[in-house]
VMD Tcl script that draws the C-alpha trace (Angstrom):
set ca {
  {0.00 0.00 0.00}
  {1.28 3.43 -0.88}
  {1.10 6.27 1.54}
  {1.59 9.94 0.89}
  {2.60 12.53 3.42}
  {1.90 16.12 2.59}
  {3.75 19.11 3.95}
  {1.80 22.16 4.92}
  {3.36 25.20 3.28}
  {2.93 28.60 4.87}
  {1.34 31.10 2.48}
  {1.21 34.83 2.68}
  {-2.09 35.51 4.54}
  {-3.08 38.06 1.91}
  {-2.69 35.51 -0.89}
  {-4.34 32.75 1.13}
  {-7.41 34.95 1.65}
  {-7.85 35.17 -2.15}
  {-7.65 31.41 -2.76}
  {-10.96 29.68 -3.54}
  {-12.44 27.20 -1.09}
  {-12.72 24.58 -3.83}
  {-10.89 24.41 -7.16}
  {-13.07 23.95 -10.24}
  {-11.09 22.41 -13.12}
  {-13.11 24.11 -15.87}
  {-12.88 27.54 -14.24}
  {-9.44 27.62 -12.59}
  {-7.22 25.22 -14.52}
  {-8.58 24.69 -18.05}
  {-8.07 28.32 -19.15}
  {-4.29 27.92 -18.72}
  {-4.25 24.75 -20.86}
  {-4.64 25.04 -24.62}
  {-6.91 22.62 -26.44}
  {-5.94 24.27 -29.73}
  {-2.23 23.39 -29.84}
  {-0.09 20.39 -29.08}
  {3.55 19.39 -29.30}
  {4.92 16.00 -30.19}
  {8.45 14.65 -30.41}
  {9.00 11.97 -33.04}
  {12.13 9.97 -33.78}
  {12.72 7.67 -36.73}
  {10.09 6.46 -39.21}
  {11.51 8.75 -41.90}
  {10.85 11.99 -40.03}
  {13.49 14.62 -40.76}
  {15.80 15.58 -37.87}
  {14.95 18.85 -36.16}
  {11.78 19.38 -38.16}
  {9.41 21.99 -36.79}
  {6.02 22.36 -38.42}
  {3.73 25.21 -37.44}
  {3.99 27.80 -34.71}
  {2.02 29.24 -31.82}
  {1.73 32.66 -30.22}
  {3.98 33.76 -27.35}
  {1.70 32.03 -24.82}
  {1.51 28.73 -26.81}
  {-2.26 29.11 -26.79}
  {-3.24 29.90 -30.40}
  {-1.93 28.60 -33.72}
  {-0.16 31.23 -35.82}
  {1.29 29.13 -38.68}
  {0.32 25.93 -40.54}
  {-2.67 24.57 -38.62}
  {-3.18 20.80 -38.90}
  {-6.50 19.07 -38.21}
  {-6.29 16.18 -35.75}
  {-7.58 13.77 -38.43}
  {-4.70 14.68 -40.74}
  {-2.25 14.35 -37.87}
  {-3.56 10.89 -37.00}
  {-3.41 9.81 -40.66}
  {0.23 10.96 -40.82}
  {1.15 9.04 -37.66}
  {-0.53 5.90 -39.00}
  {1.28 6.33 -42.34}
  {4.63 6.56 -40.52}
  {3.74 3.30 -38.77}
  {2.92 1.68 -42.12}
  {-0.85 1.54 -41.58}
  {-3.34 2.66 -44.23}
  {-5.65 5.04 -42.37}
  {-8.37 4.59 -44.98}
  {-8.75 0.94 -43.92}
  {-9.54 2.15 -40.40}
  {-12.25 4.54 -41.60}
  {-15.81 3.41 -41.02}
  {-18.63 5.18 -42.78}
  {-21.80 5.68 -40.72}
  {-24.78 3.50 -41.61}
  {-27.66 5.05 -43.50}
  {-29.80 7.08 -41.14}
  {-27.25 6.95 -38.28}
  {-26.28 10.21 -36.67}
  {-22.67 11.04 -36.03}
}
mol new
graphics top color blue
foreach p $ca { graphics top sphere $p radius 0.5 }
foreach p [lrange $ca 0 end-1] q [lrange $ca 1 end] { graphics top cylinder $p $q radius 0.2 }
display resetview
């Protein structure tokens, strides 16, 4: 069984008074994470050394150059692994909602 001991850190009383009673992920944390940009490090599989594709703003929050849709990114990764992404594509049945 794992146990965890936490240390109580002394905060400045002025700062501690401004802290919320409960942290809400969607309100307090999610705004500092970007769901628009991502970074990946790839080695081998024919990828050129030191290749950088695209760019973000100074805060790494918005795309500024060469946006790539996640479907295209996934198809590229599958291609590098030698898998035909079209064989993994399933069309919805007639009348089915997506």
